[in-house]
C-alpha positions as CSV (number, residue, x, y, z in Angstrom):
1,M,76.5,-28.6,-59.1
2,N,77.2,-29.8,-55.5
3,N,76.1,-26.4,-54.2
4,F,72.9,-26.7,-56.3
5,I,72.1,-30.1,-54.8
6,L,72.9,-28.8,-51.3
7,L,70.6,-25.8,-51.8
8,F,67.9,-27.7,-53.7
9,L,67.6,-30.6,-51.2
10,P,66.8,-28.5,-48.1
11,T,64.5,-26.2,-50.2
12,S,62.6,-29.1,-51.6
13,M,62.3,-30.7,-48.2
14,L,61.1,-27.4,-46.8
15,C,58.5,-27.2,-49.6
16,A,57.5,-30.8,-48.9
17,L,57.1,-30.0,-45.2
18,I,55.1,-26.9,-45.9
19,G,52.9,-28.8,-48.4
20,Y,52.4,-31.6,-45.8
21,L,51.5,-29.1,-43.1
22,L,49.2,-27.2,-45.4
23,G,47.6,-30.4,-46.5
24,A,47.2,-31.5,-42.8
25,F,45.7,-28.0,-42.0
26,I,43.2,-28.3,-44.8
27,A,42.3,-31.9,-43.9
28,N,41.9,-30.8,-40.3
29,K,39.6,-27.9,-41.4
30,R,37.6,-30.3,-43.5
31,A,37.3,-32.7,-40.7
32,S,36.3,-29.9,-38.4
33,R,33.6,-28.8,-40.9
34,L,32.4,-32.3,-41.3
35,T,32.1,-32.7,-37.5
36,E,30.2,-29.4,-37.3
37,D,27.9,-30.5,-40.1
38,K,27.4,-33.8,-38.4
39,I,26.5,-32.1,-35.1
40,R,24.1,-29.7,-36.9
41,A,22.5,-32.6,-38.8
42,E,22.1,-34.6,-35.5
43,A,20.6,-31.5,-33.8
44,R,18.2,-31.0,-36.7
45,A,17.2,-34.7,-36.7
46,E,16.5,-34.4,-33.0
47,E,14.5,-31.3,-33.6
48,L,12.5,-33.0,-36.4
49,E,11.8,-36.0,-34.1
50,N,10.6,-33.6,-31.4
51,R,8.3,-31.8,-33.9
52,A,7.0,-35.2,-35.1
53,S,6.3,-36.2,-31.5
54,Q,4.5,-32.9,-30.9
55,L,2.5,-33.3,-34.1
56,E,1.6,-36.9,-33.2
57,E,0.4,-35.8,-29.7
58,A,-1.6,-32.9,-31.2
59,F,-3.1,-35.2,-33.7
60,T,-4.0,-37.8,-31.1
61,S,-5.5,-35.2,-28.9
62,K,-7.6,-33.7,-31.7
63,A,-8.7,-37.2,-32.9
64,T,-9.7,-38.1,-29.4
65,E,-11.7,-34.8,-29.1
66,I,-13.4,-35.4,-32.4
67,L,-14.2,-38.9,-31.5
68,A,-15.7,-37.8,-28.2
69,N,-17.8,-35.2,-29.9
70,T,-18.9,-37.6,-32.6
71,S,-19.7,-40.2,-29.9
72,E,-21.8,-37.7,-27.9
73,K,-23.7,-36.5,-31.0
74,S,-24.3,-40.1,-32.0
75,K,-25.5,-40.9,-28.5
76,E,-27.9,-38.0,-28.6
77,S,-29.1,-39.0,-32.0
78,H,-29.7,-42.6,-31.0
79,S,-31.4,-41.4,-27.9
80,E,-33.8,-39.3,-29.9
81,Q,-34.5,-42.1,-32.4
82,L,-35.1,-44.5,-29.5
83,K,-37.5,-42.0,-27.9
84,K,-39.4,-41.7,-31.1
85,I,-39.9,-45.5,-31.1
86,V,-40.5,-46.0,-27.4
87,D,-42.9,-43.0,-26.8
88,P,-45.7,-44.3,-29.1
89,L,-45.3,-47.8,-27.6
90,E,-45.6,-46.4,-24.2
91,Q,-48.8,-44.5,-25.2
92,L,-50.2,-47.7,-26.7
93,L,-49.3,-49.6,-23.5
94,K,-51.0,-47.0,-21.3
95,Q,-54.1,-47.1,-23.5
96,Y,-54.2,-50.9,-23.4
97,R,-54.0,-50.8,-19.6
98,K,-56.9,-48.3,-19.4
99,D,-58.9,-50.4,-21.8
100,D,-58.1,-53.5,-19.8
101,I,-59.1,-51.9,-16.5
102,A,-62.3,-50.7,-18.0
103,E,-63.0,-54.1,-19.5
104,R,-62.4,-55.8,-16.2
105,A,-64.6,-53.4,-14.4
106,S,-67.3,-54.1,-17.0
107,L,-66.9,-57.8,-16.6
108,K,-67.1,-57.5,-12.8
109,T,-70.3,-55.6,-13.1
110,E,-71.6,-58.2,-15.5
111,I,-70.7,-61.0,-13.2
112,K,-72.4,-59.3,-10.3
113,N,-75.5,-58.8,-12.4
114,L,-75.5,-62.5,-13.3
115,E,-75.0,-63.5,-9.7
116,S,-77.9,-61.3,-8.6
117,R,-80.2,-62.9,-11.3
118,N,-79.3,-66.4,-10.2
């Protein structure tokens, strides 16, 4: 029985040591995988942030372009509408001036005729 204990004790210690080393190896592998996964996840998060930045810049650029185009079209449209209003008023004003000049000339002639009679 003493021989059995002497053989069993070192064998069980050896098995325990092998189990411990195997467990440490597996734990190290898992930790290594977790570290690799974390690095990949961080790289992917950075890539997604970069893509989001690029999309935001592209969206801002496109929105600015659309706004500029819309503004230009709106400006042209307002200019045309204003011209439709101002042109007839300008024609009326020109006609009024012509009529006013003709009326003044007529009044001057009438005044001269009255002066000559007196």
